[in-house]
C-alpha positions in Angstrom: 93.3 81.8 111.9 97.0 82.9 110.9 97.3 82.9 107.1 101.6 83.3 106.0 100.6 84.3 103.0 97.4 84.7 99.6 97.8 83.8 96.7 94.9 85.2 93.6 95.4 83.0 90.9 94.3 84.9 87.1 93.3 83.4 83.6 95.0 80.3 83.4 95.4 79.7 86.9 92.2 78.3 89.1 93.6 76.4 91.8 96.9 76.0 93.3 98.3 72.2 93.2 99.5 71.6 96.3 98.0 73.0 98.9 96.9 69.9 101.7 94.4 69.6 104.2 92.4 71.7 102.0 89.6 73.9 103.3 87.0 75.8 101.7 85.7 79.0 102.8 83.3 81.6 101.4 83.2 84.9 103.8 80.6 87.4 103.3 82.6 90.9 103.9 80.8 94.3 103.9 81.2 94.4 100.2 79.6 91.1 98.9 80.3 88.1 98.8 84.6 87.4 96.5 84.8 86.1 93.4 84.6 82.6 94.4 85.2 79.9 97.8 88.8 81.0 99.4 91.2 77.5 99.5 93.3 77.5 103.1 95.7 74.9 103.3 99.2 74.1 104.1 101.8 75.0 101.2 105.2 74.3 102.9 104.7 74.3 105.8 102.5 76.8 106.1 99.5 78.3 105.6 98.5 79.5 102.4 95.7 80.9 101.0 94.4 80.9 97.2 90.8 82.3 95.7 90.6 82.1 92.1 90.3 86.2 90.9 88.0 85.0 87.9 85.9 82.4 89.4 86.8 78.6 89.7 85.3 78.4 85.9 86.9 81.9 84.3 83.2 83.2 85.2 83.9 86.6 86.1 84.7 89.3 82.8 87.6 92.1 84.7 85.3 94.3 85.1 82.8 92.4 87.0 85.3 91.3 90.3 84.7 91.7 93.0 87.9 92.9 93.9 86.8 94.6 97.0 85.7 91.7 98.3 88.1 89.7 97.5 90.9 91.3 99.7 88.4 91.9 102.3 88.2 87.8 101.9 91.4 87.3 102.6 92.2 89.6 105.6 89.1 88.7 107.2 90.8 85.0 107.3 94.2 86.6 108.7 95.8 87.4 105.5 98.2 90.4 106.0 100.7 89.2 102.6 99.0 88.9 99.1 100.4 87.8 95.7 98.9 88.4 93.1 98.8 85.7 89.4 98.4 88.3 86.8 98.0 87.0 83.3 99.0 89.4 81.1 100.7 90.7 77.3 103.8 91.6 76.6 104.8 94.9 75.4 108.5 95.2 75.1 111.8 93.1 75.0 111.8 91.9 77.9 108.4 91.0 78.3 107.8 87.6 75.8 105.4 84.9 76.0 106.1 82.5 78.8 108.3 84.9 81.5 108.0 86.0 84.3 108.1 88.9 85.7 107.8 90.7 89.3 106.7 94.8 87.9 107.2 98.2 90.4 105.1 100.1 88.6 101.6 100.4 86.8 99.3 102.5 85.0 95.5 102.2 85.4 93.2 102.9 82.5 90.5 101.2 83.6 86.7 102.8 84.6 83.7 102.4 86.0 85.1 99.9 88.7 84.5 100.6 92.4 88.4 101.3 92.8 88.3 102.2 96.8 87.1 101.0 100.2 85.8 104.7 100.5 82.9 104.4 98.1 80.3 104.5 100.9 78.4 107.4 102.4 80.5 107.4 105.8 82.8 106.1 105.4 86.3 106.9 106.2 88.3 109.2 103.3 91.7 107.9 102.5 94.2 109.0 100.5 97.1 106.1 101.0 100.2 106.8 99.1 101.0 104.7 95.8 103.8 105.8 94.5 105.3 102.8 94.6 102.0 100.5 93.8 103.7 96.9 95.2 105.1 96.8 98.7 108.7 96.6 97.8 109.3 94.1 101.0 107.5 92.0 99.3 108.3 92.2 95.6 111.9 92.3 96.6 111.2 88.7 99.4 110.1 87.1 96.0 113.1 88.3 93.9 115.0 86.7 96.7 113.1 83.4 96.6 113.1 83.3 92.8 117.0 83.3 93.0 116.8 80.9 94.9 115.2 78.1 93.6 116.3 79.0 90.1 113.4 80.6 88.9 113.8 83.5 85.9 111.8 86.6 87.4 112.4 89.9 85.1 113.3 92.3 87.5 110.6 95.8 87.3 108.5 96.8 84.4 105.2 99.1 84.2 101.6 96.9 84.1 99.3 98.7 82.4 96.1 98.0 83.3 93.1 98.0 80.8 89.1 98.1 80.9 88.9 94.4 78.4 87.7 91.8 78.7 88.7 92.3 75.1 91.7 92.8 73.7 93.4 96.1 72.6 94.0 97.2 70.0 98.0 97.7 68.0 96.8 101.7 68.6 96.5 101.4 72.3 99.6 99.1 72.6 101.4 101.5 70.6 100.3 104.0 72.9 100.7 101.7 76.0 104.6 101.7 74.8 104.3 105.3 74.8 103.6 105.4 77.9 106.5 103.5 79.8 104.2 100.1 79.7 106.2 97.1 79.5 103.2 94.4 80.3 99.3 94.5 79.6 96.3 93.1 81.2 93.0 93.8 83.2 93.0 93.0 86.6 95.9 94.6 87.9 93.6 97.9 88.9 91.9 98.3 91.6 92.9 95.5 93.0 96.8 96.6 94.2 95.4 100.3 95.5 92.2 98.7 97.4 95.1 95.8 99.0 96.8 99.9 99.5 94.2 100.9 101.3 93.3 97.4 103.3 96.3 97.4 104.4 98.1 94.3 102.8 100.7 93.8 101.8 100.7 93.4 97.9 103.1 92.1 95.4 102.1 90.8 91.4 104.2 88.1 90.0 103.1 88.3 86.0 102.6 85.9 83.8 103.2 86.9 80.3 101.1 84.6 78.1 101.5 86.1 74.4 102.6 89.1 72.9 100.1 92.4 73.0 99.0 93.0 69.6 101.7 95.1 67.0 104.7 93.7 69.1 107.3 90.8 69.3 108.8 89.7 66.6 105.5 89.0 64.5 103.6 91.6 64.2 100.2 90.5 62.6 100.0 87.1 65.5 96.7 86.8 66.1 96.2 86.0 69.7 93.8 82.8 70.6 92.6 80.9 74.2 95.0 78.0 73.6 98.0 79.9 72.7 97.0 81.9 75.6 96.1 78.3 78.0 99.5 76.6 77.1 101.9 79.9 78.0 100.4 80.3 81.0 100.7 76.8 81.8 104.9 76.3 80.9 105.6 79.4 82.9 103.2 78.5 86.0 106.0 75.2 86.3 108.0 77.6 87.9 105.7 79.3 90.6 105.7 76.0 92.7 109.4 76.1 93.4 109.5 79.7 93.8 106.4 79.7 96.2 108.0 77.1 98.7 111.3 79.3 99.4 108.8 82.3 99.9 107.5 81.0 102.4 110.6 79.9 103.5 112.0 83.0 103.9 
């Protein structure tokens, strides 16, 4: 099976609405089962796979996601390019709620997660180059598609991956800002690193759902789940045309 693109959906993105003639796959991998079924169908005339990172009912917190199984399942089904949709908080001024962004860097603050396919005894030891954590060619294709689709996407930015599932304190966000982070999320790692080890092209389309704690014009704003879901739904309006133009390249 040849899959032109695999899409991993984050919080608030549990299906790919324009996927036609959908087949359901539940592949087992050397790392166990993925977060849920992989839906494979036709999108803009191309074979596309979709997997809900947290499960289709959002049953998995960020630190309990089997990132290795998710990516291995997509690769086993024939995917070579992976577009990660990550719901994030905005830290710096360009990354307000409802913005779409294509970051080019990340910093990993997570801990205790299995972060490599080199974990088991006897596994090959891989030292992959990770200076550019997102595949440059796929990033550029995504940005070109956004221009053709007339969808505004912020080019660049640094994603700070935190442990979750709780949101961050104001002091933690201030630290991330000092470290150079523009966005904060809970699922960017180890996913990106594992994609590199598995030789998958990988890029992130970040969906800004809220200002991070202490950021934005109202530093005392309380973040609610409903606000997050409303902002994700609004930002997602730009994703279908962007995907169509990406698949037409």
